C-alpha positions in Angstrom: 100.9 -291.5 74.9 102.7 -288.2 75.2 103.1 -285.9 72.2 106.0 -283.5 71.9 104.6 -280.0 71.3 107.5 -277.5 71.7 111.0 -276.8 72.8 111.9 -273.6 74.6 115.1 -271.5 74.3 115.9 -268.2 76.0 117.0 -265.4 73.7 118.7 -262.1 74.2 117.2 -260.2 71.2 113.7 -261.4 70.4 113.3 -259.7 67.0 116.7 -261.0 65.8 115.8 -264.5 66.8 112.4 -264.3 65.1 114.2 -263.1 61.9 116.8 -265.9 62.1 114.2 -268.7 62.5 112.0 -267.3 59.7 114.9 -267.0 57.2 116.5 -270.3 58.1 113.5 -272.6 58.7 110.4 -270.8 57.5 109.1 -270.6 61.0 106.6 -267.8 61.6 105.0 -266.4 64.8 102.0 -268.6 65.7 101.4 -266.8 69.0 103.0 -264.0 71.0 102.3 -263.3 74.6 103.9 -260.2 76.2 103.9 -259.9 80.0 105.5 -257.5 82.4 109.2 -258.3 82.2 109.1 -261.2 79.6 107.6 -262.4 76.3 106.8 -265.8 75.0 106.8 -266.3 71.2 105.8 -269.6 69.6 107.2 -270.3 66.1 106.1 -273.0 63.7 105.7 -273.7 60.0 103.1 -275.5 57.8 105.3 -278.7 57.9 104.1 -279.7 61.3 102.7 -278.4 64.6 105.8 -278.8 66.7 106.9 -275.3 67.9 110.0 -273.5 69.0 109.2 -271.3 72.0 111.4 -268.2 72.3 111.5 -266.7 75.8 112.7 -263.2 76.2 113.4 -261.8 79.7 113.6 -258.0 79.9 116.1 -258.0 82.7 118.6 -260.2 80.9 121.6 -258.1 79.7 124.2 -260.8 79.2 124.1 -263.8 76.8 122.7 -267.0 78.4 125.1 -269.8 79.3 124.2 -273.1 77.6 126.1 -275.1 80.2 127.3 -278.6 79.4 123.8 -280.1 79.0 122.4 -278.5 75.9 123.1 -280.4 72.7 121.1 -279.3 69.7 117.7 -279.0 68.0 117.4 -281.0 64.7 115.3 -280.4 61.6 115.1 -282.4 58.4 115.2 -281.2 54.8 115.2 -282.8 51.4 118.7 -281.7 50.2 121.3 -280.8 52.8 123.7 -279.3 50.3 121.1 -277.1 48.7 119.8 -276.0 52.0 123.4 -275.2 53.2 123.9 -273.1 50.1 120.7 -271.2 50.8 121.8 -270.6 54.4 125.2 -269.3 53.1 123.5 -267.0 50.7 121.5 -265.6 53.6 124.7 -265.0 55.6 123.7 -267.5 58.3 127.3 -269.1 58.4 126.4 -272.8 58.2 129.1 -275.4 58.9 130.2 -277.8 56.2 128.0 -280.7 55.2 129.2 -284.0 56.8 128.3 -287.6 56.4 128.1 -290.5 58.9 128.4 -294.0 57.5 127.6 -297.2 59.3 128.3 -300.7 58.0 129.4 -299.2 54.7 126.1 -297.4 54.1 125.1 -293.7 54.5 123.5 -293.2 57.9 123.2 -289.4 57.9 124.1 -286.3 55.8 123.9 -283.1 57.7 125.3 -279.7 58.7 125.1 -277.4 61.7 124.2 -273.8 62.0 123.9 -271.6 65.2 121.1 -269.2 65.9 121.9 -265.6 67.2 122.2 -266.9 70.8 124.6 -269.7 69.9 122.1 -272.6 70.0 123.2 -275.3 67.7 120.7 -276.6 65.1 121.4 -279.8 63.1 120.0 -279.8 59.5 119.7 -283.4 58.4 118.9 -284.6 54.9 115.7 -286.7 54.8 117.1 -290.3 54.8 116.7 -293.5 56.7 115.5 -292.8 60.2 115.5 -289.0 59.7 112.1 -288.3 58.2 
């Protein structure tokens, strides 16, 4: 059986991205590999061993295009409203908390935030299938 270990995103300003993911999600640098022309930084927290890999390319001057295929990364928290308030206090510009209902019951409570490169991140409240 395959085990998901990381997702990779390309970033324009590596330090700004490391700072964002640290403030927003408590992710810290697990490993950093600097090569001629690019760097790979693996971020994670104590919650699990799934990582976000930041790839920085020295020759990239313009923001990356996300195209029509990228959707979002998702994380789960205990209280979406409290987490949104914390994000707002950090100046991270979260969107409003929304809810999805199905068959008259709460399916999901969540909000979105974007990282410095415009990648969307869904912050879901721990509930139902979102654990």
